[in-house]
C-alpha positions in Angstrom: 187.2 217.4 207.9 186.9 216.7 211.7 184.9 213.8 213.0 181.2 214.7 213.4 181.0 214.6 217.1 177.6 215.4 218.6 177.5 218.7 220.6 175.6 220.5 223.3 175.3 224.1 222.1 174.9 227.5 223.6 174.2 230.5 221.4 175.2 234.1 222.1 178.6 234.0 223.6 180.0 237.6 223.7 183.6 237.1 224.9 186.2 234.5 225.6 185.8 234.6 229.4 182.3 233.2 229.0 183.7 230.5 226.9 186.3 229.5 229.4 183.7 229.5 232.2 181.3 227.2 230.3 184.1 224.9 229.1 185.2 224.4 232.7 181.6 223.4 233.6 181.2 221.2 230.6 184.5 219.3 231.1 184.0 218.9 234.8 180.6 217.2 234.1 181.4 215.3 230.9 181.2 211.6 231.6 184.4 209.7 231.1 184.7 208.3 227.6 181.8 210.4 226.2 182.6 211.9 222.8 180.6 215.1 222.8 181.7 218.7 222.4 180.5 222.1 223.7 179.3 224.2 220.8 180.4 227.8 221.3 177.9 229.8 219.2 178.5 233.4 218.2 175.9 235.3 216.2 176.4 237.3 213.1 173.9 238.5 210.5 173.8 240.3 207.1 173.2 243.5 209.1 176.1 243.2 211.5 178.4 242.0 208.8 177.6 245.2 206.8 177.4 247.6 209.8 173.7 248.1 209.6 171.5 248.9 212.6 169.8 245.9 214.2 167.7 245.3 217.3 170.0 242.3 218.1 173.0 244.5 218.9 172.9 243.7 222.6 173.4 239.9 222.0 175.3 239.9 218.7 179.1 240.4 219.3 181.0 243.0 217.4 182.1 241.2 214.3 185.8 242.1 215.1 185.6 240.1 218.4 184.3 236.8 216.9 187.8 235.4 216.3 188.7 236.0 220.0 185.5 234.2 221.1 186.6 231.2 219.0 189.8 231.0 221.0 189.7 227.4 222.2 190.4 224.2 220.2 188.5 222.3 223.0 185.2 223.8 221.9 183.3 223.3 218.7 183.3 226.9 217.5 180.3 227.8 215.3 179.4 231.1 213.7 175.6 231.4 213.5 175.0 233.5 210.4 171.5 234.9 210.0 170.8 235.1 206.2 168.9 238.1 204.9 166.2 237.7 202.4 168.0 240.3 200.3 171.4 238.7 200.1 170.6 235.4 198.4 172.4 236.2 195.2 175.5 237.4 197.1 175.3 234.8 199.9 178.5 233.2 198.8 180.4 236.4 199.2 179.0 237.0 202.7 179.8 233.5 203.8 183.4 233.9 202.5 183.9 237.2 204.3 182.3 236.1 207.5 184.5 233.0 207.7 187.8 234.3 206.4 187.7 237.9 207.7 186.0 237.4 211.1 185.9 233.7 212.0 189.6 233.5 212.9 191.8 230.5 212.7 189.8 228.3 215.1 186.4 228.5 213.5 185.0 225.0 213.0 181.6 225.6 211.5 179.2 228.1 210.1 175.4 227.6 210.7 173.1 229.3 208.2 170.0 230.5 210.1 166.7 231.5 208.5 167.9 230.5 205.1 165.0 228.8 203.3 166.7 226.2 201.1 169.6 228.4 199.9 171.4 227.5 196.7 173.9 224.8 197.5 176.2 226.2 194.9 176.3 229.6 196.7 177.2 227.8 200.0 179.9 225.7 198.3 181.4 228.7 196.5 181.5 230.8 199.8 183.3 228.1 201.8 185.7 227.5 198.9 186.5 231.2 198.6 187.1 231.4 202.3 189.7 228.7 202.0 188.9 227.2 205.4 188.0 223.7 206.3 184.7 224.4 208.1 181.6 222.4 208.5 178.3 223.8 207.3 175.1 223.5 209.4 171.8 224.3 207.8 169.0 225.3 210.1 165.7 223.7 209.0 163.0 225.9 210.4 159.2 225.7 210.1 159.0 227.5 206.8 161.6 225.1 205.3 159.6 222.1 206.5 156.4 223.6 205.1 158.1 223.8 201.7 158.6 220.0 201.8 155.0 219.5 203.0 156.3 218.4 206.4 157.0 215.0 205.0 160.2 213.2 206.0 160.6 211.5 202.6 160.4 214.9 200.8 162.9 216.4 203.3 165.4 213.6 202.6 165.0 214.2 198.8 165.6 217.9 199.3 168.7 217.4 201.5 170.3 215.1 198.9 170.9 218.3 196.9 173.3 219.4 199.7 175.4 216.3 199.8 179.1 217.3 200.0 178.1 220.9 200.9 176.2 220.7 204.2 177.5 218.4 207.0 174.8 218.8 209.6 171.3 220.1 209.9 169.5 221.6 212.9 165.8 221.0 213.1 164.6 224.2 214.7 161.0 225.5 214.4 161.6 227.9 217.2 164.3 230.0 215.6 165.3 231.6 218.9 161.8 232.4 220.1 161.7 229.8 222.9 159.0 227.7 221.3 159.2 224.1 222.7 160.1 221.4 220.3 157.8 218.4 219.9 159.8 215.1 220.0 157.1 213.0 218.4 156.9 215.5 215.6 160.6 215.5 214.9 161.4 211.8 215.4 160.1 210.7 211.9 162.3 213.3 210.2 165.4 212.1 212.2 164.7 208.5 211.4 164.4 209.2 207.7 167.7 211.1 207.7 169.5 208.5 209.7 168.2 205.8 207.3 168.8 207.5 204.0 171.5 210.2 204.7 173.9 208.6 207.2 176.6 211.1 206.4 174.5 213.9 207.8 174.7 215.0 211.4 171.5 216.0 213.1 170.7 218.4 215.9 167.5 219.8 217.4 166.6 223.1 219.1 163.5 224.7 220.5 162.7 225.8 224.0 165.7 223.9 225.6 166.9 225.2 228.9 167.9 223.9 232.4 164.3 223.0 233.3 163.0 221.7 229.9 165.6 219.1 228.9 163.4 216.1 229.8 161.5 216.8 226.5 164.4 215.4 224.5 164.8 212.3 226.5 163.0 210.0 224.1 165.0 211.5 221.2 168.4 211.0 222.7 167.5 207.4 223.8 166.6 206.6 220.1 169.4 208.7 218.6 172.4 208.8 221.0 174.4 211.0 218.7 171.8 213.7 218.5 173.1 217.3 219.0 171.1 219.9 220.9 171.3 223.7 221.0 169.8 226.3 223.3 169.3 230.1 223.1 166.3 232.0 224.5 165.5 229.7 227.4 168.9 230.6 228.9 167.5 233.9 229.9 165.1 234.4 232.9 163.0 236.7 230.6 162.9 234.0 227.8 163.6 236.8 225.4 166.5 236.2 223.0 167.3 239.9 222.8 168.4 239.9 226.4 171.8 238.8 227.5 172.3 235.2 228.6 172.0 234.4 232.3 175.2 232.4 232.7 174.0 230.6 235.9 171.1 229.3 233.9 173.6 228.3 231.2 175.7 226.4 233.7 172.6 224.5 234.9 171.6 223.7 231.3 175.0 222.2 230.6 175.0 220.0 233.8 171.5 218.8 233.1 172.0 218.3 229.4 175.0 216.1 230.0 172.9 214.0 232.4 170.1 213.6 229.8 172.4 212.6 226.9 174.3 210.1 229.1 173.2 206.6 228.2 171.2 205.0 230.9 172.6 201.8 232.4 170.0 199.0 232.5 170.6 196.5 235.3 169.4 193.0 234.9 
């Protein structure tokens, strides 16, 4: 398994040209010596996997193009798979097909979105069946936190069931709706995970865009290896069903790298 380097993520890549453009911006602004990756996020869902109609068709790539989007080893290539409430018993099969049939040879991770505490056995079986060395990221949304009473200690106990199966979590109450995260609300959860589950990578999302990154400043100061992800705020409309504004994405990358760069304190 690869080293768990923190990432700066962009969801909704549609083709490899966009990846190349964002990688060039990322690498040109990455401070020397910083170990951080650009997450290239491509979306897939139970519906797109099974050729069902969906309102997200404009921003979800054709499943047959995902492997080409994941064409660079320089990026951290992550398939964001939206789990359907109807496929829980067959989740392992969908995970295996999504990774092995459509992820390509350069897929590095699969993120399970909108999955409310899925069976870890299903996840493990799916990855094993796919026969690929990929990381698993579990999105922890508002509903998942409600089920552990929004208590950090209960979240930690729940996450222990996923040891050896899930490699990272994404604390994301927004779920692509552009809702702004609350750093004071998330910090106790991150502290608890860092203390009791040091093997687990942590990321946050929620309303992050080129003009809102200052909200994560206190989090990255306390947790320098924190990963971040952005989606709906990379559109002028703020609507995740619209295509990304790639000029906004460029500005987001430049500003994000400035925010996550440790500040030098002069005596």
